[in-house]
N, C-alpha and C positions, 0 to 999 in steps of 0.2 A: 704473275702474269696476273692481270684481273680477269680471263675470261675465265668462264668457270670448268669443270674440268668434263661434269656430267653430258654440258651440252656439248662439248665442241666434240667427243665421242663420241655421240650420237649424231652429228655430222660430220663426223669419217662418217660414220658406220650408213648414210646415203648417202653419201658423196662416193663409197667404193660400188655401191651397187648400182649407181649411176655406170660409175666408169669403168668397172669391172667384171663385176655378176660374178658365173663362175670361173674366170678365170682369162689375166693374158694372157692368151694364145702366140702372143708374137715373141714375148719371151719367151712361155713355157718351150717355145718345139726352134729358139735357134740357140739358147744359153742353158749348163747344165744350173740344176737345180739347187748344187751343192756353190757354185760356185760366190765367190768371194770379190769385194769393189769396194771403189771408194768413188765419189764424187763431189765438185765444189759448187756452192751457190754463185756462181756469178755475178758482179755488175755489172752492167755494162748502160747505165742512166745519172742523171744527177738527182740527189734528192734527198729525202729522209727513209731511213732503212721501215718495217715494221714487219710482224710475222716473223718476228726468228722465233718467238720464245712459243707460237702459236705450232711454225713449225716441227719447231725437237716435239712438240706432247704426238703430231701427225705422224713422225717415223716412230716414239712409241706406241704406239697406238696403232699400228699396221705390222710392226714388228720388232720386240723388246730387245732384239740382238743386236738393233740397229743401234750404231752408236755416233753425237753429234756430234763433233766441237767445234764451241761456236766461238770465231772474231771480232765479230762487231755484232754489239745488241742491239735492241730496239730504242730509235730517236738518235740511230746513227748518223749523223751527213752522209751522205755516199759521195762515189764515185766510178765514172767508166774504168774495170778492169782489179779494182779492187775484190774480193774472197768474203764473202761473211762467215761461211762456215763450211764444212768437211761433213761428210757425213758416208763412214763406214761399218760395210756388215755384205748381208746376204742383196745378189745383182736383183735379186726377181724384187725384193722387197723394197728397195731403190727405184725403180723403176716404175712400181705397181704405187707408189709416193707420188714420185716426182710431179705427176703433173698439176695433183690436189695441192702442193706446200709453194709453187710455182703461181695458179693462180691466186688462190688468200696472200701471198708473200708481194705481190703484184698490185692487187689490189688493194694491200693493206697500205702497202708502198706511196703508192697511189695520193691515198688520200691522206695519210699521214703530213706529205710533201705537202698538197695545198693548206692545212689547217696552217704548218707551219709558217704558210706565205703568209696567210692572213692575222698570227698572233705575232706575227712582224710589227703587223703595221697597229697592231696595239699597247706595245714597249713606251710608259709614259704614264700611259691611264690606268684607272681602276678596271675597266674593261674586260669580259672576258668575250671571245666566239664559241658559240653551240651548235652544234648538232642538231639536226630533227629527226623527223621520221621517215624521213625520205631517203628509205635506203632499199637497197635489193635484198627482198623476201628471203627469209631464217639466216640470210646474211650481217643483221643487226647487228648481232654481237661481237662478229668483227669488226665489221665497220665501227663503231661507234668506238669499241678498243682500241680504233686508229689515227682517232681524233684525241682520242687519249693524249696515244705517244707523240704522235703532231701538236703536244702541247695546248691543244680546245680544252674544253665542259663538255661534259655530259648532258642532255637532257633529260627531259621524261624517254625511257627507256622504252615505253609501249598505252595503252589506255588505260594500264593498271594501275598504272603507279603514279597519277596523278591527276585533279581534274584540269584540266584545259578547254575552257567555254572559249571558245571561236565564234567568227561571226555566224557558219551555219545554225549553232545551239541556239546561240543571241535570237536568231528569227525567230526559228522552232521552237521558243521557249514563250517566246512574246518579248522582248526585250530583255533589256539586263536585269532589271531588277528582278522579275519573277526568276530567273536563270540564277543568279547569284543568292539567293534563295532557296531554293529546289533545291543547289547542290547543297549550300548548305545544312537544311538537312539532312539531307544524306549520308551527307561525311558524319553529321553527329548522332543520326539514330544508327547506322552503321558504324559507330566507334572505327573509323578508318584514320589512319596515322599520315592523312595524305595533302598535301597543300592542297590551295585554289589557285590560280591563272584567270585568269581574263584581258582577252584579245578588245580591244578600244580601236574603234576606225578613227574616231574624230574625239574633239575636249567637249563636248554633251555627253559622249557616253563614259566619258574619263573621270567629268566633273558626281556622273552615276554613279562610275565603280567609288566613288572615295568618301561616299554617304556609309557605305558597308564596313566597317572595320576589320571583321574575319578574312576579309581577303588576302592571299599573302604577294598575288606577283601580278605585277600589267603587261601587257606587249601594247607596245605602241604600231599600229601593222600598218604599213605603208607611209609613214611618217615622212615630212621631207627631216632636213635636220635642223634647220633651224624649228620647224614643231615638234622633233623630240627635245631639243634644249627646253621647248619652252613648257612641256609632258612634264620634263623629271624637276624641275622646279615647281609644279604646280603639286607634282605628288610631295615633293620634300621630303623623303626620306621615309617615308611613312607603307609606300611598297616597296618590294624589289622591282626595278624596269627593267626592259627586255624592247629593243627595238627589233623587227622585223620589215622582211617584205622585201626584194630587191636589192639586198646591202651588193658590192662588191668587193674589188681586192684594191679596187680603186677608192671608193667613198669609204668604207667600213673605220677607217680613224677617222674620217668629219666626225662622225657617228660615236667613236666613241670619244672623241673631245667633250662633248655635250652633256658626259658624266653618267650618259645612261650604265645600269648594272651587266647587264649582259645583251650582245647581238646575235640573232640569229642567222645561219646559212646554209642551209640547203643545201648548193655548191659544194659545199663539203664535200657530201656523200653521194649525192644523188649524179654529176658530171664529170666525172674525176674519170685522167687519161691513167693505167696503169704503166708503173712506171718500169723498164725493159731487167732480167732478173733470164739466169736459163741455170741450170741444171747441167755442167759439165763430168761426165764420167771416167776411168781411167781403175782399170784392173791393177789389183795388186801381185 
């Protein structure tokens, strides 16, 4: 699992503070504290399963006495009626974990499913689909893991691990050259081992970018398929190339066939339908 355990543990702590606080009064009032039980994660939708490893860690953090028996791994194709895993142990702990596990897995599975649909369109090309920062605040680490499970690639995680100069940066900095020269000086002065990528809106900006040999990547923003093809030919392997802006499941293959290296799609994470999963209990 690529998710950092320390980050996940903090996330679980905050989620329980939001949901449980001093106690689950429903479970406390209706079920004996010593009662043991079992529950199964039941699939009720078609898609790609994601969040199994995360769920296993959530159960562990909530109660180490919970035992998870996994039947389906992350990335498995799923259909209604399948069981992803069983969890056994104290019933109070199972119920405490239930909503958090479902919320995470349903969201992650929806993202993995959407990502898989996009990656299927890229077969036979060199292009990879990228996620963006259009994620749910504080859930980015899980949503980007779901993209990875679905076969996509992760772009920068945040503002701290890449210099990505977009249109607003260019305009505020006074143009392409000013922005790039300042970024390169900043990278050198601070001895940063991070890439510089810049977004271009037209061919004039692209030609200006190509004068600066220290740039790592260039993003073609809202270019047509024909324009991306021409831009890739103009770059001629000097930079890593990326297409972005309104690219859909219906158009992504046409963009991939231009020879571009990456295609970023915000829709992988910002407007996804969660998959229908449920945790069904039985008494041991």
